[in-house]
N, C-alpha and C positions, 0 to 999 in steps of 0.2 A: 901496443897500439901507438903509444907516444913516439917510439922510435920510428915507426913507419910514417907517421904524420910529419915528423921532423925531416926525414929524408925526402918525402914528397914535397914538402914546403920549400926545401932548398932548391929543388928542380923547378918549382913554380917561380921562384925568384929569378932564375935564369930566363924563363919564358917572359916574365914581366920586363926584364931588361932588354931582351931582344925585341919585344913588342914596342916598347917605348922608342928604341932606336929606329925601328921601321917607321913608326908614326912620325917621328921627328924628321927623318929623311924624306918622307913623302911630302910633308909640309902642306900648307893650305893650297899651294899652287900645283903641287905634284910634279914639279920639274918638267922634264921633256915627255912625260907620259900623256897619252891621249886622255881626253875627258872620260871616256868610257873605262879605260884601264884604271884611272885614278879612282873613279866611283867604285869599281869592283874591289880595288885594294882597300879603300876606306870601309866598305861593307865587310870584307874579310877581317880586317883589324877589329871592327866593332864586335863581330861574332866571337873572335878570339878573346877579346876583353871580357865579354859576358861569361864565357866558359871559364876563364881564369878567376873571375870573381866568385863563381859558384864553387870552383875547386878550393879557393881560400876559405869559404864558409864551411865546406865539408871538412877540410883539414882542422879548422877550429873546433868543430863538433867532435872529431876523432880525438883531438888533444884533450878536450873536456871529459870525454868518456874514459880516456886513459888514466885520468887522475883518480886512483882508488882512494876512497876516504879512509882516514886513519880509524881503526876499529874503536879507539877510545873516543874519537869525535862522533862516530856513528851512534853511540849510545847516549850522547848528550844532545839536548835541543840546541840548535844553532841559529844565530841571528846575524844578519849582515847589515852594515851601515850602507844604505842605498846611495847616499851622496858620495861617499868615498869610492864605491864600486863603479858608479856611473862615471865619475871623474877619471878613474884609472883606465876604464875601457876607452873613453874618448881620447885620452892621451895615447894609449896603445895604438888606436886606429887613426891617429891624427892625420897622417899623410894621405891615407885613402879617403878619409872624410873631406879634408880640405881641397883635394883635387876634384871633388865632386860638387861641393856646395860651400856656402858660408854656414858655419856651425855656430849655434848659440846654445849656451847652457844657462838655465834658470833653475837652480837647485836649492831648495830649502832644506834645512835640517829636519829630519823625519824620525819617527820611531824606528827601531830595528825591524828588518824584514825577516820573517821566519823561514829563511832559506840559508843554506851554506853559501859563502861568498862566491865560490866557483860556479854554483848553479845560477845565482843571480847574474854574475858576469856573463855567463853563456846566454841568458835571456837578453841582456843588453847588447851583446855582440850580434845576436840574431836580428834584433830590432834595427840596429844601426846598419847592418848589411842590407836588410830589406829596404831601408830608406835610400841607401846609396844606389841600389839596383832600380828603384822606382823613379829616379830622376835622370835627366840627361840634358845636354846642351851646355851653355856657358855656366861654369861653376859660380861665377859672380852673380848670376841671375837665379841660382837655385838656393834653397834653404833647407837645413836640417836643424830642428830645435829639440833639445832634451829638456823637459820640464818635470821637476820633481816637487810634489806638493804634499803637505800633511793634510790628511782627511781624518780628523779625530785621532784615533789610535792607529791609523793605517797610513801607508805611504802610497801615493799614486804617481806612477811614472808614465809620461806621454812622450813618445818619439814621433814628431810630426815632420813631414817633408813636403816640398812643393811639387811632387810628382802628380801625375794625372789620376792616380787611384785605380781601383779595380772597376772595370766596366761591368754593368749588370747584365 
């Protein structure tokens, strides 16, 4: 599974590069294109971008599933340092997060979380990806905040974004 995810991710990077080139060439004015053609191309690029973001999330999930736990680890209780995991995930996703929003970290030291690090990392990746997908527009006007607080002997992680939320 990890080999397949790696191979697909390499092809996804080619798509992102082509996508970025097309978006840059289209530019805000669209060159010699008619207004209608420019609008159609911008809509197509937005649709393509959404699909590539979903592909990236699926690839991450496949990679996480592909990591078989060490049998010695599986028999022992595991605990993750939430602050370290959140920091590592945000660093790993920095380019994607920063091209979407201003990112803020407010992370307290917390008790260990009763999950293997890779599982906690996958939760944080999913929350961060959802936040990126929930917002749009000018990245400088958008916000994604990661807040980690100690609640007694528990850790509480909140990933908040400036998106519109889910309509009822």
